[in-house]
C-alpha positions in Angstrom: -0.1 0.0 -0.2 2.9 2.6 1.0 4.5 1.7 -2.9 1.1 2.3 -4.4 0.9 5.6 -2.5 4.4 6.7 -3.6 3.8 5.7 -7.3 0.7 8.1 -6.9 2.7 10.9 -5.5 5.5 10.2 -8.2 2.8 10.8 -10.6 1.7 13.8 -9.2 5.3 15.2 -8.9 5.8 14.3 -12.6 2.4 16.1 -13.5 4.1 19.3 -12.1 7.2 19.2 -13.7 5.7 18.8 -16.8 3.7 21.8 -16.5 6.4 23.7 -15.2 8.9 22.8 -18.2 5.9 23.2 -20.6 5.3 26.8 -19.1 9.2 27.6 -19.5 8.9 26.3 -23.1 6.3 28.9 -23.8 8.0 31.7 -22.4 11.2 30.6 -24.4 9.3 30.6 -27.8 7.6 34.0 -26.7 10.8 35.6 -26.1 12.4 33.9 -29.1 9.7 35.7 -31.3 10.3 38.6 -29.7 13.4 39.0 -30.2 13.8 38.0 -34.0 10.9 41.2 -34.3 13.3 43.5 -32.2 16.0 42.2 -35.1 13.7 42.8 -37.8 12.8 46.2 -36.6 16.8 47.3 -36.0 17.5 45.9 -39.5 14.6 48.2 -41.0 16.0 50.8 -39.1 19.7 50.3 -40.5 18.2 49.8 -44.0 16.9 53.0 -43.9 20.2 54.9 -42.8 22.1 52.7 -45.9 20.2 54.5 -47.9 20.4 57.9 -46.7 24.2 57.1 -46.2 24.1 55.6 -50.1 22.4 58.8 -51.1 24.7 61.1 -49.4 27.6 59.2 -51.0 26.4 59.8 -54.6 25.6 63.5 -53.8 29.3 63.8 -52.7 28.0 65.1 -49.4 29.7 62.3 -47.1 32.9 59.8 -46.8 32.6 56.1 -48.0 33.4 55.5 -44.2 29.9 56.6 -43.2 28.6 53.8 -46.0 30.8 51.1 -44.6 30.2 51.9 -41.2 26.3 51.4 -41.7 27.0 48.0 -43.9 29.1 46.6 -40.9 26.2 47.3 -38.9 23.6 45.5 -41.0 26.0 42.6 -41.3 26.3 42.0 -37.7 22.5 42.7 -37.5 22.3 39.9 -40.0 24.3 37.2 -38.2 22.3 38.0 -35.1 18.9 37.9 -36.7 20.3 34.3 -37.6 21.2 33.2 -34.4 17.8 34.5 -33.2 16.2 32.2 -36.0 17.9 29.3 -34.8 17.0 30.1 -31.3 13.2 30.1 -32.3 13.7 27.0 -34.3 15.0 25.5 -31.3 12.3 26.5 -28.8 9.3 25.4 -31.4 10.6 22.0 -31.1 11.2 22.0 -27.3 7.6 23.2 -27.2 5.9 20.9 -29.3 7.9 18.0 -27.8 6.6 18.6 -24.8 2.5 19.3 -25.8 2.9 16.4 -28.3 2.6 18.2 -31.5 4.2 18.4 -34.8 6.8 22.0 -35.0 5.1 23.1 -38.2 1.8 23.6 -36.3 3.9 25.9 -33.9 5.0 27.8 -36.7 2.4 30.2 -37.8 0.7 30.0 -34.9 -0.1 33.0 -32.7 1.0 32.9 -28.9 -0.4 35.1 -26.0 2.1 37.1 -24.0 1.8 35.7 -20.5 2.3 37.9 -17.3 1.7 37.2 -13.5 -2.2 38.4 -12.1 -0.4 39.5 -9.2 3.7 39.2 -8.9 3.4 39.8 -5.0 4.2 37.1 -2.7 2.6 37.8 0.8 3.7 34.7 2.9 6.6 34.5 4.7 9.5 32.1 3.6 8.7 29.8 6.9 5.2 29.9 5.9 6.2 28.6 2.5 8.8 26.5 3.6 5.9 24.8 5.8 3.3 24.6 2.9 6.3 23.1 0.8 7.3 20.1 3.3 3.2 19.9 3.5 2.5 19.7 -0.1 5.3 18.8 -2.2 4.3 15.6 -3.9 8.3 14.3 -4.4 8.2 14.5 -0.2 5.3 12.5 -0.3 6.7 10.1 -2.6 9.8 9.6 -0.3 7.7 9.1 2.8 5.7 6.5 1.7 8.9 5.0 0.1 10.5 5.1 3.7 7.3 3.8 5.1 7.4 0.7 2.8 11.1 0.4 3.7 10.2 0.5 7.5 7.6 -2.4 6.5 10.1 -4.6 5.0 12.5 -4.4 7.6 9.6 -5.3 10.2 9.1 -8.4 7.6 12.5 -9.4 7.4 12.8 -9.0 11.7 9.9 -11.8 11.7 12.2 -14.0 10.3 13.8 -14.7 14.0 10.2 -15.7 15.2 9.1 -19.4 15.4 6.3 -20.2 12.4 3.0 -21.0 13.3 0.7 -22.7 11.6 -3.1 -24.1 12.1 -4.7 -26.9 9.7 -8.1 -28.2 9.9 -9.6 -30.5 7.1 -12.2 -33.0 6.6 -11.3 -36.7 5.2 -13.4 -39.4 3.7 -11.9 -43.0 4.0 -13.5 -45.3 1.7 -13.5 -48.9 1.0 -14.9 -51.5 -1.2 -18.3 -51.8 0.0 -21.1 -49.6 -0.9 -22.1 -46.5 1.0 -25.3 -47.6 2.5 -23.1 -50.7 4.1 -20.6 -48.1 5.4 -18.1 -48.2 2.8 -17.3 -44.6 3.4 -16.1 -42.9 6.9 -15.4 -39.2 7.3 -13.4 -37.8 9.4 -12.6 -34.1 11.0 -8.6 -33.3 11.4 -7.1 -30.5 13.1 -3.8 -29.6 14.2 -1.1 -27.0 15.4 2.8 -27.0 14.0 5.1 -24.9 15.4 8.4 -24.6 13.6 11.9 -22.8 13.9 14.9 -23.3 11.4 18.0 -23.7 14.0 20.4 -22.8 10.9 19.6 -20.6 7.9 23.5 -19.9 6.7 23.2 -16.3 7.8 20.1 -15.5 5.5 17.9 -13.9 8.3 20.9 -11.8 9.6 21.7 -10.6 6.0 17.9 -9.9 5.4 17.6 -8.1 8.9 20.8 -6.0 7.8 19.5 -5.3 4.3 16.4 -4.3 5.2 17.8 -1.8 8.0 20.0 -0.3 5.3 17.1 0.5 2.9 15.6 2.2 5.7 18.3 4.2 6.6 19.0 4.9 2.8 15.2 5.9 2.6 15.9 8.3 5.8 18.7 9.9 4.2 17.3 10.5 0.6 14.0 11.9 2.5 16.6 14.5 4.2 18.5 15.2 1.4 15.3 16.0 -0.5 13.9 18.5 1.9 17.4 20.1 2.0 16.8 20.4 -1.6 13.3 22.0 -1.4 14.3 24.5 1.0 17.3 25.6 -1.4 14.8 25.5 -4.1 12.4 27.7 -2.5 15.1 30.0 -1.6 16.2 30.4 -5.0 12.5 30.9 -6.3 12.1 33.7 -3.7 15.1 35.6 -4.5 14.9 35.1 -8.5 11.0 36.4 -8.2 12.1 39.1 -6.2 15.3 40.2 -8.4 13.4 39.3 -11.8 10.5 41.9 -10.2 12.8 44.7 -9.9 14.8 44.2 -12.8 12.0 44.2 -15.3 10.4 47.5 -13.3 13.8 49.2 -14.1 14.3 47.8 -17.9 10.7 48.9 -18.6 12.1 52.5 -17.7 15.1 51.8 -19.6 13.5 50.7 -22.9 11.1 53.5 -23.0 14.6 55.8 -22.6 16.4 53.9 -25.2 13.4 54.0 -27.6 13.6 57.6 -27.2 17.2 58.3 -27.6 17.2 56.2 -30.7 14.4 58.4 -32.3 16.4 61.5 -31.2 19.5 60.3 -33.0 17.6 59.4 -35.9 15.9 62.9 -36.7 19.4 64.8 -35.6 21.1 62.3 -38.0 18.4 63.3 -40.6 19.1 66.7 -39.8 22.7 66.5 -40.3 23.1 67.5 -36.8 23.7 63.9 -35.7 26.8 61.4 -35.7 26.4 58.3 -37.4 28.3 56.2 -34.7 25.9 57.5 -31.8 22.7 56.6 -34.3 24.0 52.9 -34.4 25.0 52.5 -30.8 21.4 54.0 -29.9 19.6 51.2 -31.9 21.8 48.2 -30.7 21.7 49.6 -27.2 17.6 49.6 -28.0 18.1 46.0 -29.2 19.7 44.7 -25.9 17.5 46.8 -23.5 14.5 45.1 -25.3 15.8 41.7 -25.2 16.8 42.1 -21.5 13.7 43.0 -20.8 12.0 40.5 -22.4 14.2 37.9 -20.4 13.3 39.7 -16.7 9.7 39.3 -18.0 9.9 35.6 -18.3 12.0 34.8 -15.6 9.6 36.5 -13.2 7.1 34.4 -14.4 9.3 31.1 -14.5 10.2 31.8 -10.7 6.5 31.8 -9.8 5.8 28.8 -11.2 9.0 27.3 -9.5 7.5 28.7 -6.3 4.2 26.9 -7.1 5.8 23.8 -8.0 8.1 23.8 -4.6 4.8 24.0 -2.5 2.8 21.6 -4.3 0.4 23.9 -5.7 1.2 23.8 -9.8 -1.9 22.6 -11.7 -3.6 24.0 -14.7 -6.2 25.7 -12.3 -3.1 27.4 -10.7 -1.9 28.4 -14.0 -5.4 29.6 -14.7 -5.6 31.8 -11.9 -2.2 33.3 -11.5 -1.4 34.0 -14.9 -3.2 36.4 -17.6 -2.6 37.3 -21.3 -0.4 40.5 -21.4 3.1 42.0 -22.0 
């Protein structure tokens, strides 16, 4: 019975792990698409700058280095875009594998953005740790395995006790005479048998030692799992707080980087700007947008991992705590 319950808890842990991995793969695919879109935006901006530089060069109003500089930036952008496409393909295959679909089915399918409905975690660490120890399916599995090992140990120790057998039967004896003449006689028989092996070649002692070792191993595995759970909980809490603060700061940074790129573009068009400053502003905008996407996804992933640590992760939990949006 303990092993059956352990198997059930293991199935629960596997389901929660699958939910967490699928959520992470979904976030990874969304981030890959956002990054590729950002690369396209940068390439379009650099293409417009190349047209401007080429026109100025033909008119004799600019040096050739102006065109070479923007073409170098376009080459680097194209290389980065290829890397982003490769990441997108890997992300699509990973998510398709987890949901049992073909990667081609995800290629043109639109994915909704995901954000936390409420990023705040008001519960204290000790309360979360207590909930984790109570609700973790992995700990439940190890506890039931420990109970099974203890039952096996008790069975092994019982081999040192005498064996008592009680038997009963009804026997009919027959002869060549007919039944009417008393040819069959019935008789009830009963007995008690007590046996005890004096020599087993050390099998009983070895069985007890082996069962005891299994109990100690199960206890150590449970203790190690509790330590790992506490570490995972601390890591998830720290990642959640860090990602939340980082995403808030990067949202402002993206707005500022977008405004800087716009100003540098206008200044360059009016002949008052420097091309290197504009190219640097576009690169900084791309880097900041990518960092913001990473921070937002890290915040969601940390919250999902926290729910898995406490044993609360389920499709219903995802519906309650996640919502569409960026």
